[in-house]
C-alpha positions as CSV (number, residue, x, y, z in Angstrom):
1,M,32.0,-103.9,-91.5
2,A,32.1,-104.6,-87.8
3,E,34.8,-103.7,-86.0
4,F,35.1,-106.3,-83.1
5,W,38.5,-105.0,-81.5
6,K,36.5,-102.1,-80.1
7,W,35.9,-102.0,-76.5
8,R,33.8,-99.9,-74.3
9,E,35.2,-96.2,-73.5
10,S,33.8,-95.1,-69.8
11,R,33.7,-92.6,-67.3
12,W,32.7,-92.8,-63.8
13,V,31.9,-89.8,-61.1
14,S,31.4,-90.5,-57.3
15,Q,28.1,-89.3,-56.0
16,E,29.8,-89.5,-52.7
17,V,32.8,-87.3,-52.9
18,H,32.7,-83.6,-53.3
19,W,35.6,-81.3,-54.7
20,K,34.2,-78.1,-53.4
21,D,36.1,-78.4,-50.0
22,A,38.8,-80.1,-50.5
23,R,42.6,-79.5,-49.3
24,V,44.2,-81.5,-52.4
25,I,42.7,-82.5,-55.6
26,S,45.3,-84.4,-57.5
27,A,45.2,-86.1,-60.9
28,G,47.0,-88.9,-62.9
29,V,47.2,-89.6,-66.2
30,D,48.1,-93.1,-68.2
31,V,48.9,-92.2,-71.8
32,G,49.2,-96.0,-73.3
33,S,49.8,-97.4,-76.4
34,V,46.1,-98.5,-77.0
35,S,44.1,-96.9,-73.9
36,T,44.4,-93.9,-72.0
37,Q,43.1,-93.0,-68.5
38,A,42.6,-90.0,-66.3
39,V,42.0,-90.7,-62.4
40,I,41.0,-87.5,-59.9
41,L,41.3,-87.9,-56.4
42,I,39.9,-85.6,-53.6
43,D,42.1,-85.7,-50.5
44,G,43.1,-89.1,-51.5
45,L,39.5,-90.5,-52.5
46,L,38.5,-91.7,-55.7
47,Y,36.6,-89.0,-57.1
48,S,36.2,-89.5,-60.8
49,Y,37.8,-91.5,-63.8
50,S,37.6,-91.7,-67.8
51,N,38.7,-94.4,-69.8
52,I,39.1,-94.3,-73.7
53,R,41.2,-95.5,-76.9
54,T,44.4,-93.6,-77.5
55,G,44.4,-91.5,-80.4
56,S,47.3,-90.8,-82.7
57,S,48.2,-87.9,-80.5
58,S,49.5,-88.9,-76.9
59,P,49.1,-84.9,-75.9
60,E,45.4,-84.9,-77.4
61,S,44.6,-88.0,-75.7
62,A,45.6,-87.3,-72.4
63,T,43.6,-83.7,-73.3
64,K,40.9,-85.9,-74.1
65,A,40.8,-88.3,-71.2
66,M,41.2,-85.6,-68.6
67,N,38.1,-83.2,-70.1
68,L,36.0,-86.5,-70.1
69,A,36.8,-87.1,-66.0
70,L,36.3,-83.6,-65.6
71,E,32.9,-83.3,-67.7
72,G,29.8,-82.5,-65.6
73,T,31.8,-82.0,-62.5
74,G,32.0,-78.0,-62.2
75,L,35.8,-78.8,-61.5
76,S,38.1,-77.4,-63.8
77,L,41.8,-78.4,-64.4
78,E,43.1,-75.0,-63.4
79,K,41.7,-76.0,-59.9
80,I,44.0,-79.6,-59.7
81,H,46.7,-79.1,-58.0
82,Y,49.1,-81.6,-58.9
83,T,48.9,-84.0,-61.9
84,V,51.3,-86.8,-62.7
85,G,51.5,-88.3,-66.3
86,T,52.8,-92.0,-66.8
87,G,52.8,-94.8,-69.5
88,Y,53.8,-95.0,-72.7
89,G,53.0,-91.4,-73.6
90,R,53.8,-90.0,-69.8
91,V,56.4,-87.3,-71.6
92,N,53.3,-85.8,-73.6
93,V,50.8,-85.0,-71.2
94,P,51.0,-80.7,-71.8
95,F,49.5,-80.2,-67.9
96,A,51.5,-82.6,-66.1
97,Q,54.1,-81.4,-63.2
98,R,55.8,-84.5,-63.2
99,T,56.4,-88.0,-64.8
100,I,56.8,-91.2,-63.3
101,T,57.0,-94.9,-64.8
102,E,54.1,-97.2,-65.1
103,I,55.9,-100.1,-62.9
104,A,55.9,-97.4,-59.7
105,C,51.9,-96.2,-60.5
106,H,50.7,-99.8,-61.1
107,A,52.0,-101.1,-58.2
108,K,51.0,-98.0,-56.3
109,G,47.3,-98.3,-58.0
110,A,47.0,-101.7,-57.3
111,N,47.6,-101.5,-53.4
112,F,45.0,-98.7,-53.5
113,M,42.2,-100.7,-55.6
114,Y,43.0,-104.1,-53.7
115,G,44.4,-103.2,-50.5
116,P,47.7,-103.4,-48.6
117,T,47.8,-107.4,-48.6
118,V,48.9,-107.5,-52.6
119,R,52.3,-108.4,-53.1
120,T,52.6,-109.7,-56.7
121,V,50.9,-107.3,-59.8
122,L,50.5,-108.6,-63.1
123,D,49.4,-105.5,-65.8
124,M,48.8,-106.7,-68.9
125,G,49.2,-103.5,-71.1
126,G,48.3,-102.4,-74.8
127,Q,52.0,-103.3,-75.5
128,D,53.5,-104.9,-72.8
129,C,53.3,-107.4,-69.7
130,K,55.0,-106.5,-66.5
131,V,54.7,-108.7,-63.3
132,I,55.7,-106.8,-60.0
133,R,56.6,-107.6,-56.5
134,C,55.6,-104.6,-54.3
135,D,55.3,-104.4,-50.1
136,E,52.4,-103.4,-48.5
137,N,52.8,-99.8,-49.1
138,G,52.6,-100.4,-52.6
139,K,56.3,-99.7,-53.1
140,V,57.9,-101.2,-55.9
141,L,60.7,-104.3,-54.5
142,S,61.2,-106.0,-58.2
143,F,59.7,-106.2,-61.6
144,L,60.3,-108.1,-64.8
145,M,58.7,-107.1,-68.2
146,N,58.1,-108.1,-71.6
147,D,57.5,-105.7,-74.5
148,K,58.7,-107.5,-77.6
149,C,56.0,-108.8,-79.5
150,A,52.1,-107.8,-79.4
151,A,51.8,-111.7,-78.2
152,G,50.2,-111.8,-74.8
153,T,49.1,-107.9,-75.0
154,G,45.9,-106.0,-75.5
155,R,46.8,-105.3,-79.0
156,G,47.5,-109.0,-79.7
157,L,43.9,-109.4,-78.2
158,E,42.4,-106.6,-80.5
159,V,44.0,-108.5,-84.1
160,F,42.5,-111.8,-82.9
161,A,39.0,-110.1,-81.8
162,D,38.8,-109.1,-85.8
163,L,40.3,-112.1,-87.4
164,V,37.9,-114.8,-85.2
165,G,34.8,-111.9,-85.6
166,V,34.0,-112.1,-82.2
167,N,33.6,-109.0,-80.0
168,I,37.0,-108.5,-77.8
169,E,34.4,-108.4,-74.7
170,E,32.9,-111.3,-75.0
171,M,36.0,-113.3,-76.1
172,G,37.2,-114.6,-72.4
173,E,33.9,-115.9,-71.6
174,L,33.5,-117.8,-74.9
175,S,36.7,-119.3,-74.6
176,L,35.6,-121.3,-71.4
177,R,32.9,-123.0,-73.2
178,V,34.9,-125.6,-74.4
179,E,34.5,-129.3,-73.2
180,E,38.3,-130.1,-73.5
181,E,41.3,-127.5,-73.7
182,P,42.7,-127.6,-77.2
183,P,46.5,-127.2,-77.3
184,P,47.6,-123.6,-77.3
185,V,48.5,-121.5,-80.6
186,S,51.9,-120.0,-80.7
187,S,52.5,-117.8,-77.7
188,T,55.7,-116.4,-79.3
189,C,54.7,-114.2,-81.6
190,V,51.0,-112.8,-82.5
191,V,51.7,-113.7,-86.5
192,F,52.7,-116.9,-85.8
193,A,49.4,-116.9,-83.7
194,K,47.0,-115.4,-86.1
195,S,48.3,-117.7,-89.0
196,E,47.6,-121.1,-86.7
197,A,44.3,-119.7,-86.0
198,S,43.6,-119.3,-89.4
199,S,44.0,-122.5,-90.9
200,L,42.4,-123.7,-87.6
201,L,39.2,-122.0,-88.6
202,R,39.7,-123.1,-92.3
203,R,39.7,-126.6,-90.5
204,G,36.3,-126.2,-89.4
205,W,37.4,-125.6,-85.5
206,P,34.6,-123.8,-84.1
207,K,35.3,-120.0,-82.6
208,E,35.3,-121.0,-79.2
209,R,37.5,-123.6,-79.6
210,V,40.0,-121.3,-81.4
211,L,39.6,-118.6,-78.7
212,A,40.2,-121.0,-76.2
213,A,43.7,-122.2,-78.1
214,Y,44.8,-118.7,-78.2
215,C,43.9,-117.4,-74.6
216,A,45.7,-120.3,-73.4
217,A,48.8,-119.4,-75.6
218,M,48.7,-115.8,-73.8
219,A,48.1,-117.4,-70.3
220,K,51.1,-119.5,-71.2
221,R,53.4,-116.6,-71.8
222,V,52.5,-114.9,-69.0
223,V,52.5,-117.5,-67.0
224,V,56.8,-117.4,-67.9
225,L,57.2,-114.2,-66.8
226,L,55.3,-114.8,-63.3
227,E,57.7,-118.2,-62.7
228,R,61.0,-116.4,-63.3
229,L,59.8,-113.6,-60.6
230,G,58.0,-115.6,-58.3
231,V,54.3,-115.2,-57.4
232,E,53.6,-114.2,-53.5
233,E,50.2,-113.7,-52.5
234,D,48.2,-111.9,-52.7
235,F,48.3,-112.0,-56.4
236,A,46.4,-109.2,-58.3
237,I,45.7,-108.4,-62.1
238,T,45.4,-105.0,-63.6
239,G,45.2,-103.7,-67.2
240,G,42.4,-104.2,-70.0
241,I,42.9,-108.0,-70.3
242,A,41.9,-108.3,-66.6
243,K,38.6,-108.3,-67.6
244,N,39.0,-111.5,-70.1
245,A,37.9,-114.1,-67.8
246,G,39.5,-117.0,-70.4
247,I,42.9,-115.8,-69.9
248,V,42.7,-115.0,-66.1
249,R,40.9,-118.0,-65.3
250,R,44.0,-120.1,-67.5
251,I,46.7,-117.9,-65.7
252,E,44.9,-119.2,-62.1
253,N,44.9,-122.6,-63.3
254,H,48.7,-122.4,-64.3
255,L,49.8,-121.0,-61.0
256,G,47.0,-122.7,-58.7
257,V,46.8,-119.4,-57.0
258,K,43.5,-117.4,-57.4
259,A,43.7,-113.7,-58.3
260,L,41.8,-111.3,-56.3
261,E,38.5,-109.8,-57.5
262,P,38.9,-106.2,-59.2
263,K,36.9,-103.9,-57.2
264,M,36.9,-101.2,-60.1
265,D,38.2,-100.7,-63.2
266,T,41.6,-102.8,-63.9
267,Q,42.8,-100.1,-66.4
268,I,42.8,-97.4,-64.4
269,A,45.4,-98.7,-62.1
270,G,48.1,-96.8,-63.6
271,A,46.4,-93.5,-63.6
272,L,45.3,-94.2,-59.7
273,G,48.6,-94.7,-59.1
274,A,49.8,-91.4,-60.7
275,A,47.2,-89.7,-58.8
276,L,48.4,-91.1,-55.2
277,F,51.8,-89.8,-56.5
278,A,50.2,-86.5,-57.2
279,A,48.6,-86.1,-54.0
280,S,51.9,-86.8,-52.2
281,L,54.0,-84.5,-54.4
282,A,51.4,-81.7,-53.4
283,Q,51.4,-82.0,-49.7
284,R,55.2,-82.4,-49.8
285,E,55.8,-79.2,-52.4
286,G,52.8,-77.3,-50.2
287,K,50.3,-76.7,-53.3
């Protein structure tokens, strides 16, 4: 049976940054409910990262992600000066010296990824959505969070991919292939949205139209959060759903604001922020 919800795991290693002469090697691990990322920085420069699906054990997921980021580099865990854990399972990163909230880490990571002009960050994670206002240094000024339901999250998107029978990485683009926007399905509960979508499919709606209705619902749910906090440009989106063009485009249309184009994997923002904090802590503690 096809597993349409499965997205591709990944890893990346810089060919331009080298660790052997480094003063500070830092790492961040973001253990989320759906995905886990590990990021390694060499003197504040991005050296490597991994992005995997979270398993049943947070400590094992953290270790697997770190091993994948280290694989083939010649760098060992013992040579990393400082590691910070973040995310849903941050207290279960066995080799971390400290934990920092995902709110702070996503703001710091977005500042690195998109530049110091970012003032509003939308993180669409596996089990929640966060809207963060930050300053030019990536310091959190205020935030709002919604974690009451899978609607508007990565997990909800996975459920929907299997329901409609479309690969999760293709859903966004397919949802844009409609001549006219359909009314959104329920944006308050993924169970209701799934029930409505099943009914629409039975009535003969094509998959792209059903997907458009669901992506519209997810965008609508997130925009409510954004409008409550207020969107100040520049505006950036992090998390796995940032890769879904159908949702991103609809959020932009609702707000009348264009999101910044990502320059790297949007799912690593939390781990990247954690690695940046780790670098500062290593220097402060003289490691």
